[in-house]
Biotite code that builds the C-alpha atoms (Angstrom):
import biotite.structure as struc

atoms = struc.array([
    struc.Atom([-3.902, -12.754, -5.697], chain_id="A", res_id=1, res_name="MET", atom_name="CA", element="C"),
    struc.Atom([-5.330, -10.334, -8.186], chain_id="A", res_id=2, res_name="ARG", atom_name="CA", element="C"),
    struc.Atom([-5.834, -6.702, -9.118], chain_id="A", res_id=3, res_name="ILE", atom_name="CA", element="C"),
    struc.Atom([-9.373, -6.037, -7.969], chain_id="A", res_id=4, res_name="LEU", atom_name="CA", element="C"),
    struc.Atom([-9.487, -2.551, -9.482], chain_id="A", res_id=5, res_name="SER", atom_name="CA", element="C"),
    struc.Atom([-7.264, -0.290, -11.595], chain_id="A", res_id=6, res_name="ILE", atom_name="CA", element="C"),
    struc.Atom([-7.614, 3.370, -10.639], chain_id="A", res_id=7, res_name="ASN", atom_name="CA", element="C"),
    struc.Atom([-6.163, 6.378, -12.449], chain_id="A", res_id=8, res_name="VAL", atom_name="CA", element="C"),
    struc.Atom([-6.473, 10.143, -12.372], chain_id="A", res_id=9, res_name="GLY", atom_name="CA", element="C"),
    struc.Atom([-4.636, 13.278, -13.429], chain_id="A", res_id=10, res_name="LYS", atom_name="CA", element="C"),
    struc.Atom([-3.739, 16.029, -10.949], chain_id="A", res_id=11, res_name="PRO", atom_name="CA", element="C"),
    struc.Atom([-6.413, 18.618, -10.331], chain_id="A", res_id=12, res_name="LYS", atom_name="CA", element="C"),
    struc.Atom([-6.915, 21.620, -8.089], chain_id="A", res_id=13, res_name="THR", atom_name="CA", element="C"),
    struc.Atom([-9.568, 21.279, -5.412], chain_id="A", res_id=14, res_name="ILE", atom_name="CA", element="C"),
    struc.Atom([-10.847, 23.520, -2.610], chain_id="A", res_id=15, res_name="HIS", atom_name="CA", element="C"),
    struc.Atom([-11.173, 21.888, 0.794], chain_id="A", res_id=16, res_name="ILE", atom_name="CA", element="C"),
    struc.Atom([-11.794, 23.687, 4.085], chain_id="A", res_id=17, res_name="ALA", atom_name="CA", element="C"),
    struc.Atom([-10.847, 26.998, 2.520], chain_id="A", res_id=18, res_name="GLY", atom_name="CA", element="C"),
    struc.Atom([-7.580, 25.662, 1.120], chain_id="A", res_id=19, res_name="GLN", atom_name="CA", element="C"),
    struc.Atom([-6.615, 25.369, -2.543], chain_id="A", res_id=20, res_name="ARG", atom_name="CA", element="C"),
    struc.Atom([-4.763, 22.117, -3.174], chain_id="A", res_id=21, res_name="ILE", atom_name="CA", element="C"),
    struc.Atom([-3.395, 20.578, -6.352], chain_id="A", res_id=22, res_name="THR", atom_name="CA", element="C"),
    struc.Atom([-3.288, 16.808, -6.027], chain_id="A", res_id=23, res_name="THR", atom_name="CA", element="C"),
    struc.Atom([-3.462, 13.582, -7.987], chain_id="A", res_id=24, res_name="GLY", atom_name="CA", element="C"),
    struc.Atom([-4.869, 11.546, -5.107], chain_id="A", res_id=25, res_name="ILE", atom_name="CA", element="C"),
    struc.Atom([-8.363, 11.236, -6.634], chain_id="A", res_id=26, res_name="ASP", atom_name="CA", element="C"),
    struc.Atom([-8.299, 8.021, -8.648], chain_id="A", res_id=27, res_name="LYS", atom_name="CA", element="C"),
    struc.Atom([-11.241, 6.576, -10.571], chain_id="A", res_id=28, res_name="THR", atom_name="CA", element="C"),
    struc.Atom([-11.650, 2.864, -11.368], chain_id="A", res_id=29, res_name="PRO", atom_name="CA", element="C"),
    struc.Atom([-11.532, 1.997, -15.063], chain_id="A", res_id=30, res_name="VAL", atom_name="CA", element="C"),
    struc.Atom([-13.130, -0.946, -16.839], chain_id="A", res_id=31, res_name="ALA", atom_name="CA", element="C"),
    struc.Atom([-10.574, -1.298, -19.626], chain_id="A", res_id=32, res_name="HIS", atom_name="CA", element="C"),
    struc.Atom([-6.988, -2.493, -20.001], chain_id="A", res_id=33, res_name="SER", atom_name="CA", element="C"),
    struc.Atom([-4.314, 0.044, -19.067], chain_id="A", res_id=34, res_name="VAL", atom_name="CA", element="C"),
    struc.Atom([-0.757, 0.449, -20.321], chain_id="A", res_id=35, res_name="ALA", atom_name="CA", element="C"),
    struc.Atom([1.889, 0.083, -17.599], chain_id="A", res_id=36, res_name="VAL", atom_name="CA", element="C"),
    struc.Atom([4.831, 2.440, -18.084], chain_id="A", res_id=37, res_name="GLY", atom_name="CA", element="C"),
    struc.Atom([8.087, 2.987, -16.250], chain_id="A", res_id=38, res_name="LYS", atom_name="CA", element="C"),
    struc.Atom([6.819, 6.198, -14.639], chain_id="A", res_id=39, res_name="GLN", atom_name="CA", element="C"),
    struc.Atom([3.118, 5.452, -14.139], chain_id="A", res_id=40, res_name="ASN", atom_name="CA", element="C"),
    struc.Atom([-0.030, 3.963, -15.622], chain_id="A", res_id=41, res_name="LEU", atom_name="CA", element="C"),
    struc.Atom([-1.552, 5.460, -18.752], chain_id="A", res_id=42, res_name="ALA", atom_name="CA", element="C"),
    struc.Atom([-4.044, 8.143, -17.736], chain_id="A", res_id=43, res_name="GLY", atom_name="CA", element="C"),
    struc.Atom([-2.471, 8.652, -14.329], chain_id="A", res_id=44, res_name="ASP", atom_name="CA", element="C"),
    struc.Atom([-0.313, 11.426, -12.889], chain_id="A", res_id=45, res_name="GLY", atom_name="CA", element="C"),
    struc.Atom([1.031, 13.041, -9.721], chain_id="A", res_id=46, res_name="GLN", atom_name="CA", element="C"),
    struc.Atom([1.076, 16.699, -8.710], chain_id="A", res_id=47, res_name="ALA", atom_name="CA", element="C"),
    struc.Atom([4.041, 16.574, -6.304], chain_id="A", res_id=48, res_name="ASP", atom_name="CA", element="C"),
    struc.Atom([6.788, 14.875, -8.289], chain_id="A", res_id=49, res_name="LEU", atom_name="CA", element="C"),
    struc.Atom([9.310, 15.371, -5.473], chain_id="A", res_id=50, res_name="VAL", atom_name="CA", element="C"),
    struc.Atom([7.497, 13.007, -3.115], chain_id="A", res_id=51, res_name="HIS", atom_name="CA", element="C"),
    struc.Atom([5.318, 10.976, -5.489], chain_id="A", res_id=52, res_name="HIS", atom_name="CA", element="C"),
    struc.Atom([5.764, 9.088, -8.724], chain_id="A", res_id=53, res_name="GLY", atom_name="CA", element="C"),
    struc.Atom([9.007, 8.319, -10.507], chain_id="A", res_id=54, res_name="GLY", atom_name="CA", element="C"),
    struc.Atom([10.394, 4.928, -11.430], chain_id="A", res_id=55, res_name="GLU", atom_name="CA", element="C"),
    struc.Atom([10.665, 3.693, -7.830], chain_id="A", res_id=56, res_name="ASP", atom_name="CA", element="C"),
    struc.Atom([7.018, 4.580, -7.192], chain_id="A", res_id=57, res_name="LYS", atom_name="CA", element="C"),
    struc.Atom([5.388, 3.994, -10.550], chain_id="A", res_id=58, res_name="ALA", atom_name="CA", element="C"),
    struc.Atom([2.403, 2.086, -9.145], chain_id="A", res_id=59, res_name="ILE", atom_name="CA", element="C"),
    struc.Atom([0.780, 2.528, -5.744], chain_id="A", res_id=60, res_name="CYS", atom_name="CA", element="C"),
    struc.Atom([-1.034, -0.589, -4.501], chain_id="A", res_id=61, res_name="ALA", atom_name="CA", element="C"),
    struc.Atom([-3.395, -1.015, -1.574], chain_id="A", res_id=62, res_name="TYR", atom_name="CA", element="C"),
    struc.Atom([-4.955, -4.190, -0.098], chain_id="A", res_id=63, res_name="PRO", atom_name="CA", element="C"),
    struc.Atom([-8.746, -4.206, -0.187], chain_id="A", res_id=64, res_name="SER", atom_name="CA", element="C"),
    struc.Atom([-8.694, -6.344, 2.971], chain_id="A", res_id=65, res_name="GLU", atom_name="CA", element="C"),
    struc.Atom([-8.018, -3.187, 5.001], chain_id="A", res_id=66, res_name="HIS", atom_name="CA", element="C"),
    struc.Atom([-11.213, -1.408, 3.980], chain_id="A", res_id=67, res_name="PHE", atom_name="CA", element="C"),
    struc.Atom([-13.274, -3.172, 6.655], chain_id="A", res_id=68, res_name="VAL", atom_name="CA", element="C"),
    struc.Atom([-10.911, -1.945, 9.378], chain_id="A", res_id=69, res_name="TYR", atom_name="CA", element="C"),
    struc.Atom([-11.114, 1.667, 8.199], chain_id="A", res_id=70, res_name="TRP", atom_name="CA", element="C"),
    struc.Atom([-14.878, 1.489, 7.807], chain_id="A", res_id=71, res_name="GLU", atom_name="CA", element="C"),
    struc.Atom([-15.241, 0.286, 11.386], chain_id="A", res_id=72, res_name="GLU", atom_name="CA", element="C"),
    struc.Atom([-12.811, 2.897, 12.678], chain_id="A", res_id=73, res_name="ARG", atom_name="CA", element="C"),
    struc.Atom([-14.323, 5.893, 10.899], chain_id="A", res_id=74, res_name="TYR", atom_name="CA", element="C"),
    struc.Atom([-17.915, 4.791, 10.274], chain_id="A", res_id=75, res_name="GLY", atom_name="CA", element="C"),
    struc.Atom([-17.854, 5.460, 6.562], chain_id="A", res_id=76, res_name="ARG", atom_name="CA", element="C"),
    struc.Atom([-17.318, 3.401, 3.393], chain_id="A", res_id=77, res_name="PRO", atom_name="CA", element="C"),
    struc.Atom([-13.914, 2.922, 1.771], chain_id="A", res_id=78, res_name="PHE", atom_name="CA", element="C"),
    struc.Atom([-13.822, 1.603, -1.770], chain_id="A", res_id=79, res_name="THR", atom_name="CA", element="C"),
    struc.Atom([-11.366, 1.090, -4.629], chain_id="A", res_id=80, res_name="ALA", atom_name="CA", element="C"),
    struc.Atom([-9.163, 4.166, -5.024], chain_id="A", res_id=81, res_name="GLY", atom_name="CA", element="C"),
    struc.Atom([-9.956, 5.515, -1.536], chain_id="A", res_id=82, res_name="SER", atom_name="CA", element="C"),
    struc.Atom([-6.276, 5.616, -0.621], chain_id="A", res_id=83, res_name="PHE", atom_name="CA", element="C"),
    struc.Atom([-5.163, 7.127, -3.906], chain_id="A", res_id=84, res_name="GLY", atom_name="CA", element="C"),
    struc.Atom([-3.934, 3.734, -5.033], chain_id="A", res_id=85, res_name="GLU", atom_name="CA", element="C"),
    struc.Atom([-3.539, 2.690, -8.660], chain_id="A", res_id=86, res_name="ASN", atom_name="CA", element="C"),
    struc.Atom([-4.112, -0.983, -7.946], chain_id="A", res_id=87, res_name="TRP", atom_name="CA", element="C"),
    struc.Atom([-6.615, -2.155, -5.354], chain_id="A", res_id=88, res_name="THR", atom_name="CA", element="C"),
    struc.Atom([-5.475, -5.680, -4.532], chain_id="A", res_id=89, res_name="LEU", atom_name="CA", element="C"),
    struc.Atom([-7.167, -8.812, -3.272], chain_id="A", res_id=90, res_name="LEU", atom_name="CA", element="C"),
    struc.Atom([-5.190, -11.527, -1.499], chain_id="A", res_id=91, res_name="GLY", atom_name="CA", element="C"),
    struc.Atom([-1.926, -9.640, -1.042], chain_id="A", res_id=92, res_name="LEU", atom_name="CA", element="C"),
    struc.Atom([-1.216, -7.617, 2.110], chain_id="A", res_id=93, res_name="THR", atom_name="CA", element="C"),
    struc.Atom([1.871, -6.137, 3.741], chain_id="A", res_id=94, res_name="GLU", atom_name="CA", element="C"),
    struc.Atom([2.371, -9.401, 5.629], chain_id="A", res_id=95, res_name="ASP", atom_name="CA", element="C"),
    struc.Atom([2.482, -11.381, 2.401], chain_id="A", res_id=96, res_name="ASP", atom_name="CA", element="C"),
    struc.Atom([4.563, -9.193, 0.107], chain_id="A", res_id=97, res_name="VAL", atom_name="CA", element="C"),
    struc.Atom([8.330, -8.706, 0.436], chain_id="A", res_id=98, res_name="CYS", atom_name="CA", element="C"),
    struc.Atom([10.725, -6.026, -0.688], chain_id="A", res_id=99, res_name="LEU", atom_name="CA", element="C"),
    struc.Atom([12.063, -6.975, -4.107], chain_id="A", res_id=100, res_name="GLY", atom_name="CA", element="C"),
    struc.Atom([9.272, -9.421, -4.939], chain_id="A", res_id=101, res_name="ASP", atom_name="CA", element="C"),
    struc.Atom([8.700, -9.597, -8.682], chain_id="A", res_id=102, res_name="ILE", atom_name="CA", element="C"),
    struc.Atom([5.161, -10.146, -9.959], chain_id="A", res_id=103, res_name="TYR", atom_name="CA", element="C"),
    struc.Atom([3.712, -10.714, -13.394], chain_id="A", res_id=104, res_name="ALA", atom_name="CA", element="C"),
    struc.Atom([0.610, -8.598, -14.047], chain_id="A", res_id=105, res_name="ALA", atom_name="CA", element="C"),
    struc.Atom([-0.872, -8.932, -17.492], chain_id="A", res_id=106, res_name="GLY", atom_name="CA", element="C"),
    struc.Atom([2.100, -8.570, -19.843], chain_id="A", res_id=107, res_name="THR", atom_name="CA", element="C"),
    struc.Atom([4.046, -6.390, -17.361], chain_id="A", res_id=108, res_name="ALA", atom_name="CA", element="C"),
    struc.Atom([6.604, -7.293, -14.710], chain_id="A", res_id=109, res_name="LEU", atom_name="CA", element="C"),
    struc.Atom([6.650, -5.231, -11.516], chain_id="A", res_id=110, res_name="VAL", atom_name="CA", element="C"),
    struc.Atom([8.830, -5.232, -8.395], chain_id="A", res_id=111, res_name="GLN", atom_name="CA", element="C"),
    struc.Atom([8.015, -4.165, -4.826], chain_id="A", res_id=112, res_name="VAL", atom_name="CA", element="C"),
    struc.Atom([10.175, -1.144, -3.956], chain_id="A", res_id=113, res_name="SER", atom_name="CA", element="C"),
    struc.Atom([8.965, 0.303, -0.611], chain_id="A", res_id=114, res_name="GLN", atom_name="CA", element="C"),
    struc.Atom([5.987, 0.774, 1.719], chain_id="A", res_id=115, res_name="PRO", atom_name="CA", element="C"),
    struc.Atom([3.564, 3.565, 0.927], chain_id="A", res_id=116, res_name="ARG", atom_name="CA", element="C"),
    struc.Atom([3.898, 6.582, 3.224], chain_id="A", res_id=117, res_name="GLN", atom_name="CA", element="C"),
    struc.Atom([0.779, 8.765, 2.981], chain_id="A", res_id=118, res_name="PRO", atom_name="CA", element="C"),
    struc.Atom([0.932, 12.547, 3.089], chain_id="A", res_id=119, res_name="CYS", atom_name="CA", element="C"),
    struc.Atom([-1.558, 15.210, 4.160], chain_id="A", res_id=120, res_name="SER", atom_name="CA", element="C"),
    struc.Atom([-3.424, 14.919, 0.842], chain_id="A", res_id=121, res_name="LYS", atom_name="CA", element="C"),
    struc.Atom([-4.994, 11.691, 2.119], chain_id="A", res_id=122, res_name="LEU", atom_name="CA", element="C"),
    struc.Atom([-6.278, 13.563, 5.164], chain_id="A", res_id=123, res_name="ALA", atom_name="CA", element="C"),
    struc.Atom([-7.698, 16.324, 2.959], chain_id="A", res_id=124, res_name="PHE", atom_name="CA", element="C"),
    struc.Atom([-9.357, 13.797, 0.645], chain_id="A", res_id=125, res_name="LYS", atom_name="CA", element="C"),
    struc.Atom([-11.338, 12.205, 3.461], chain_id="A", res_id=126, res_name="HIS", atom_name="CA", element="C"),
    struc.Atom([-11.406, 15.157, 5.887], chain_id="A", res_id=127, res_name="GLN", atom_name="CA", element="C"),
    struc.Atom([-9.824, 12.883, 8.502], chain_id="A", res_id=128, res_name="LEU", atom_name="CA", element="C"),
    struc.Atom([-6.791, 14.698, 9.966], chain_id="A", res_id=129, res_name="PRO", atom_name="CA", element="C"),
    struc.Atom([-5.456, 11.625, 11.776], chain_id="A", res_id=130, res_name="ASP", atom_name="CA", element="C"),
    struc.Atom([-5.753, 9.191, 8.851], chain_id="A", res_id=131, res_name="LEU", atom_name="CA", element="C"),
    struc.Atom([-2.168, 9.448, 7.504], chain_id="A", res_id=132, res_name="PRO", atom_name="CA", element="C"),
    struc.Atom([-0.726, 8.827, 10.973], chain_id="A", res_id=133, res_name="LYS", atom_name="CA", element="C"),
    struc.Atom([-3.137, 5.950, 11.562], chain_id="A", res_id=134, res_name="ALA", atom_name="CA", element="C"),
    struc.Atom([-2.100, 4.354, 8.277], chain_id="A", res_id=135, res_name="VAL", atom_name="CA", element="C"),
    struc.Atom([1.550, 4.468, 9.349], chain_id="A", res_id=136, res_name="CYS", atom_name="CA", element="C"),
    struc.Atom([1.017, 3.325, 12.928], chain_id="A", res_id=137, res_name="GLN", atom_name="CA", element="C"),
    struc.Atom([-1.204, 0.379, 12.002], chain_id="A", res_id=138, res_name="THR", atom_name="CA", element="C"),
    struc.Atom([1.061, -0.792, 9.186], chain_id="A", res_id=139, res_name="GLY", atom_name="CA", element="C"),
    struc.Atom([-1.910, -0.804, 6.807], chain_id="A", res_id=140, res_name="LYS", atom_name="CA", element="C"),
    struc.Atom([0.124, 1.276, 4.407], chain_id="A", res_id=141, res_name="SER", atom_name="CA", element="C"),
    struc.Atom([0.017, -0.345, 1.023], chain_id="A", res_id=142, res_name="GLY", atom_name="CA", element="C"),
    struc.Atom([3.199, -0.379, -1.053], chain_id="A", res_id=143, res_name="PHE", atom_name="CA", element="C"),
    struc.Atom([4.798, 0.685, -4.301], chain_id="A", res_id=144, res_name="TYR", atom_name="CA", element="C"),
    struc.Atom([5.896, -1.171, -7.403], chain_id="A", res_id=145, res_name="PHE", atom_name="CA", element="C"),
    struc.Atom([8.570, -0.203, -9.893], chain_id="A", res_id=146, res_name="ARG", atom_name="CA", element="C"),
    struc.Atom([8.074, -1.473, -13.452], chain_id="A", res_id=147, res_name="VAL", atom_name="CA", element="C"),
    struc.Atom([10.722, -3.868, -14.717], chain_id="A", res_id=148, res_name="LEU", atom_name="CA", element="C"),
    struc.Atom([8.931, -4.629, -17.980], chain_id="A", res_id=149, res_name="LYS", atom_name="CA", element="C"),
    struc.Atom([6.294, -2.397, -19.508], chain_id="A", res_id=150, res_name="GLU", atom_name="CA", element="C"),
    struc.Atom([3.084, -3.997, -20.671], chain_id="A", res_id=151, res_name="GLY", atom_name="CA", element="C"),
    struc.Atom([-0.692, -3.944, -20.437], chain_id="A", res_id=152, res_name="VAL", atom_name="CA", element="C"),
    struc.Atom([-2.923, -5.070, -17.564], chain_id="A", res_id=153, res_name="VAL", atom_name="CA", element="C"),
    struc.Atom([-6.686, -5.321, -17.126], chain_id="A", res_id=154, res_name="ALA", atom_name="CA", element="C"),
    struc.Atom([-8.857, -5.090, -14.008], chain_id="A", res_id=155, res_name="PRO", atom_name="CA", element="C"),
    struc.Atom([-9.220, -8.514, -12.414], chain_id="A", res_id=156, res_name="GLY", atom_name="CA", element="C"),
    struc.Atom([-5.831, -9.686, -13.687], chain_id="A", res_id=157, res_name="ALA", atom_name="CA", element="C"),
    struc.Atom([-3.974, -12.140, -11.442], chain_id="A", res_id=158, res_name="PRO", atom_name="CA", element="C"),
    struc.Atom([-0.733, -11.140, -9.750], chain_id="A", res_id=159, res_name="LEU", atom_name="CA", element="C"),
    struc.Atom([1.682, -14.033, -10.133], chain_id="A", res_id=160, res_name="VAL", atom_name="CA", element="C"),
    struc.Atom([4.800, -14.185, -7.958], chain_id="A", res_id=161, res_name="LEU", atom_name="CA", element="C"),
    struc.Atom([7.756, -14.747, -10.285], chain_id="A", res_id=162, res_name="VAL", atom_name="CA", element="C"),
    struc.Atom([10.597, -14.279, -7.811], chain_id="A", res_id=163, res_name="GLU", atom_name="CA", element="C"),
    struc.Atom([10.775, -13.731, -4.050], chain_id="A", res_id=164, res_name="ARG", atom_name="CA", element="C"),
    struc.Atom([12.847, -10.738, -2.975], chain_id="A", res_id=165, res_name="GLY", atom_name="CA", element="C"),
    struc.Atom([16.241, -11.258, -1.337], chain_id="A", res_id=166, res_name="ALA", atom_name="CA", element="C"),
    struc.Atom([16.098, -12.028, 2.410], chain_id="A", res_id=167, res_name="GLU", atom_name="CA", element="C"),
    struc.Atom([12.273, -12.123, 2.300], chain_id="A", res_id=168, res_name="ALA", atom_name="CA", element="C"),
    struc.Atom([11.824, -8.825, 4.185], chain_id="A", res_id=169, res_name="LEU", atom_name="CA", element="C"),
    struc.Atom([8.083, -8.248, 4.325], chain_id="A", res_id=170, res_name="SER", atom_name="CA", element="C"),
    struc.Atom([6.603, -4.785, 3.935], chain_id="A", res_id=171, res_name="ILE", atom_name="CA", element="C"),
    struc.Atom([4.995, -5.300, 7.358], chain_id="A", res_id=172, res_name="ALA", atom_name="CA", element="C"),
    struc.Atom([8.456, -5.874, 8.863], chain_id="A", res_id=173, res_name="TYR", atom_name="CA", element="C"),
    struc.Atom([9.925, -2.811, 7.157], chain_id="A", res_id=174, res_name="ILE", atom_name="CA", element="C"),
    struc.Atom([7.024, -0.676, 8.401], chain_id="A", res_id=175, res_name="ASN", atom_name="CA", element="C"),
    struc.Atom([7.575, -1.971, 11.930], chain_id="A", res_id=176, res_name="HIS", atom_name="CA", element="C"),
    struc.Atom([11.267, -1.073, 11.886], chain_id="A", res_id=177, res_name="ILE", atom_name="CA", element="C"),
    struc.Atom([10.624, 2.288, 10.255], chain_id="A", res_id=178, res_name="TYR", atom_name="CA", element="C"),
    struc.Atom([7.967, 3.445, 12.724], chain_id="A", res_id=179, res_name="TYR", atom_name="CA", element="C"),
    struc.Atom([8.457, 1.391, 15.897], chain_id="A", res_id=180, res_name="HIS", atom_name="CA", element="C"),
    struc.Atom([12.125, 0.319, 16.112], chain_id="A", res_id=181, res_name="GLU", atom_name="CA", element="C"),
    struc.Atom([13.940, 3.403, 14.956], chain_id="A", res_id=182, res_name="ARG", atom_name="CA", element="C"),
    struc.Atom([17.037, 2.450, 16.974], chain_id="A", res_id=183, res_name="ASP", atom_name="CA", element="C"),
    struc.Atom([17.370, -1.112, 15.695], chain_id="A", res_id=184, res_name="ASN", atom_name="CA", element="C"),
    struc.Atom([20.672, -0.556, 13.916], chain_id="A", res_id=185, res_name="ALA", atom_name="CA", element="C"),
    struc.Atom([21.057, -4.143, 12.665], chain_id="A", res_id=186, res_name="ALA", atom_name="CA", element="C"),
    struc.Atom([17.617, -4.166, 11.057], chain_id="A", res_id=187, res_name="ALA", atom_name="CA", element="C"),
    struc.Atom([18.058, -0.698, 9.614], chain_id="A", res_id=188, res_name="ILE", atom_name="CA", element="C"),
    struc.Atom([21.371, -1.675, 8.076], chain_id="A", res_id=189, res_name="LYS", atom_name="CA", element="C"),
    struc.Atom([19.855, -4.827, 6.592], chain_id="A", res_id=190, res_name="GLN", atom_name="CA", element="C"),
    struc.Atom([16.988, -2.908, 4.999], chain_id="A", res_id=191, res_name="ILE", atom_name="CA", element="C"),
    struc.Atom([19.172, -0.029, 3.795], chain_id="A", res_id=192, res_name="ALA", atom_name="CA", element="C"),
    struc.Atom([21.489, -2.429, 1.973], chain_id="A", res_id=193, res_name="SER", atom_name="CA", element="C"),
    struc.Atom([18.679, -4.252, 0.165], chain_id="A", res_id=194, res_name="HIS", atom_name="CA", element="C"),
    struc.Atom([19.190, -3.856, -3.598], chain_id="A", res_id=195, res_name="PRO", atom_name="CA", element="C"),
    struc.Atom([15.475, -3.389, -4.331], chain_id="A", res_id=196, res_name="ALA", atom_name="CA", element="C"),
    struc.Atom([14.822, -0.592, -1.820], chain_id="A", res_id=197, res_name="LEU", atom_name="CA", element="C"),
    struc.Atom([13.819, 2.733, -3.359], chain_id="A", res_id=198, res_name="SER", atom_name="CA", element="C"),
    struc.Atom([16.396, 5.519, -3.376], chain_id="A", res_id=199, res_name="ALA", atom_name="CA", element="C"),
    struc.Atom([14.342, 7.784, -1.101], chain_id="A", res_id=200, res_name="SER", atom_name="CA", element="C"),
    struc.Atom([13.834, 5.168, 1.634], chain_id="A", res_id=201, res_name="TRP", atom_name="CA", element="C"),
    struc.Atom([17.453, 4.049, 1.371], chain_id="A", res_id=202, res_name="ARG", atom_name="CA", element="C"),
    struc.Atom([18.497, 7.642, 2.040], chain_id="A", res_id=203, res_name="GLU", atom_name="CA", element="C"),
    struc.Atom([16.307, 7.821, 5.151], chain_id="A", res_id=204, res_name="VAL", atom_name="CA", element="C"),
    struc.Atom([17.634, 4.562, 6.606], chain_id="A", res_id=205, res_name="PHE", atom_name="CA", element="C"),
    struc.Atom([21.234, 5.494, 5.841], chain_id="A", res_id=206, res_name="GLN", atom_name="CA", element="C"),
    struc.Atom([20.701, 8.846, 7.562], chain_id="A", res_id=207, res_name="LYS", atom_name="CA", element="C"),
    struc.Atom([19.481, 7.072, 10.689], chain_id="A", res_id=208, res_name="ARG", atom_name="CA", element="C"),
    struc.Atom([22.575, 4.880, 10.676], chain_id="A", res_id=209, res_name="LEU", atom_name="CA", element="C"),
    struc.Atom([24.893, 7.859, 10.278], chain_id="A", res_id=210, res_name="SER", atom_name="CA", element="C"),
    struc.Atom([23.166, 9.694, 13.118], chain_id="A", res_id=211, res_name="GLU", atom_name="CA", element="C"),
    struc.Atom([23.761, 6.713, 15.409], chain_id="A", res_id=212, res_name="ARG", atom_name="CA", element="C"),
    struc.Atom([27.510, 6.720, 14.682], chain_id="A", res_id=213, res_name="THR", atom_name="CA", element="C"),
    struc.Atom([28.045, 10.434, 15.307], chain_id="A", res_id=214, res_name="ARG", atom_name="CA", element="C"),
    struc.Atom([30.091, 11.193, 18.424], chain_id="A", res_id=215, res_name="PRO", atom_name="CA", element="C"),
])
């Protein structure tokens, strides 16, 4: 398991299909070591701070194993940074990683906090209107890390599992419940009560539970 590529980029305003959009989704691979902070990587930034970034979503990671699937589906290449991810990973997919897992990366410690849920900016980036929905429905979402210990990491650095998250709830499982078993109250309650779950996803799951108990 390793970080195949580190990708960063500051928000910028682009014009696509007659629309003016400010976004930080364009990430460029770097060849040097990068400081890992509580909010993001050095040199990186987000435009929409309501839905992106923050301590629960400091680092967006995406498995490189999925690129072949997307290339076959859309007939175009997908490379490091294509999904707006900060870390393009090798050897670690949604099936392998669990909520709350703690990994050592360089001198930093990071913890898995939630699946990645893409927005319309991903569709604009690739001019593929159905891509965000396809990412969610296939479970090839990627995931976020929060930073437990700041440090420095270089491209190619190994990701070393330090501690498995409580209950070993995989990101693939959480995606399945979120998108395909919206009425599974027991599973929703289990995920919502997990101590490592991000605040925003906890709120969504708790809302679903409350809606089920309304008369």
